[in-house]
N, C-alpha and C positions, 0 to 999 in steps of 0.2 A: 160548968164549962163557960168559957168567955162569951160575952154578949154578941160578938161578931161571928159566932159559929152556929150553924143551923143545919140540921138533917131533917129531910122531909120524906116520908114514905110515898112511894109511887105505885099505883096499882095497874098501870097501863102495860101493854106488851112492849117489849123492847123492839124498836125499829132501828134500822141502820141504813147507811148510804154506801154504795160502792163507788170507788174511784179507781181510775186507770190512767197510767202515764205510759206513753210509748214514744219512740223516736227521740230518746234522750241518750246522750253519749258522755260517759265518764272517762276522763283522761288520767292515766297514770304516767306522769312525766318524771323519769328517774335518771335519764342520761342526757342532761341538758345543763346549760349554765343557770337556768331558773327552774329547778325541779319542784314538783309539788308533793314529793314524798322524800323522806330521809331516814336511812337506817341509823338508829340511835344505840342499838346493842348489836354488835357483830356476833355471828354464829361462832361457836367454839369447837366444832367438830367437822369431820369430813361429810357428814350428812346434812349440814346446814341448819341443824336443829338449834333453836335458841335465838334466832334472829328476831329483832323487834324493830319495826319501822313505824314512824309517825307519818300521817298523811293529811294533806289538805287538797284533795282531788277536786278538779273542776268538772262540772256537768253542764253541757251545752245542749241546746235544742236542735242541733244539726251538726254536720261535719264541714260545712262550707266556711269560708273565711268570714262571712257575715253572720255566723251563728251567734246566738245570744247566750251569755253565761246565765244560767237559771238557778244553779244551786252549787253547793260544795259538800263533798263527803269528807268530814273531818274526824280523825280518830287514829286508831292503831291497827296494825296487823302483825301477827307473830307466826313464826314457822316452827312446826313440830311434826314434820312429815308431810303436812299439807298446810297451806296458809289459812289462818283464821283471821277474819276481819271484824272489827267492832268499831262502828263509826256512826256519827249523827249526820243525816242528810239535811242540810239547811237550805230551805227554799228561800230565795230572796223576795221579800215582801216589805211593805212599809210597816206593817204591824209585826210585833215580835211575840211569839208564843212559845211556851214549853208544853210538851205533852205530858199528861198524867197516865202512866202505864203501870198498873199493879199497885199493890199496897198490902198492909197487914192489919189484923185486928178489925176495928170498926171500918177500915178503909180497904178490906180485902177485895181484890179484883177491881179496884177503882180505875176509871178511865175518864178523861176529860182534857181540859185545856186551861193553862194559866196564861192570861194575857199580861204582858209586861209593858208598861208605859213609863218613860222617863218623866219623873215628877219635878226633879230639880238637880242641877249640877252644881257642886260646890268645889272649892279648892281641894277638899279632902277626898272627894269621890262623887258618887251618884246616888240619889234616892230614887228608887224604882217603885211605882205603884203596881200592885198585883191584883188582878181580878180572877178569881178561881171558880170554874164551873166544872162539875164532874158528876159522875154516876157510880154508885156501888150497888150491885145486885143484892137482893135479900136472900139469905140462905135459910 
């Protein structure tokens, strides 16, 4: 395996932290001159089945006019008798992270975080430095 790859056994008990968010308000804006969701595939039957909508929902820390935009729910929702939503909830922070959720083989049930940092911007694109920290339970 490459020299930048390392797996270390851990004998400690797994500890975790609980987090709770409350008083956050997600806005579905669909009947406006500036909607935050748009149907991209119309339903084709009288049951409305088959509709597909892309969303960029806004999440605020309150409902007052001075509430702060704290996140966006970005993804899709589809209708097949009930709505199914699949989206990423992006919290606005200065650091940018990706979650590690699951895996296969050597990385079965992996969890962790990938920290992304812009290393360099070029005319062709962006070079992003990744720092990966994760955990895989032993089976």
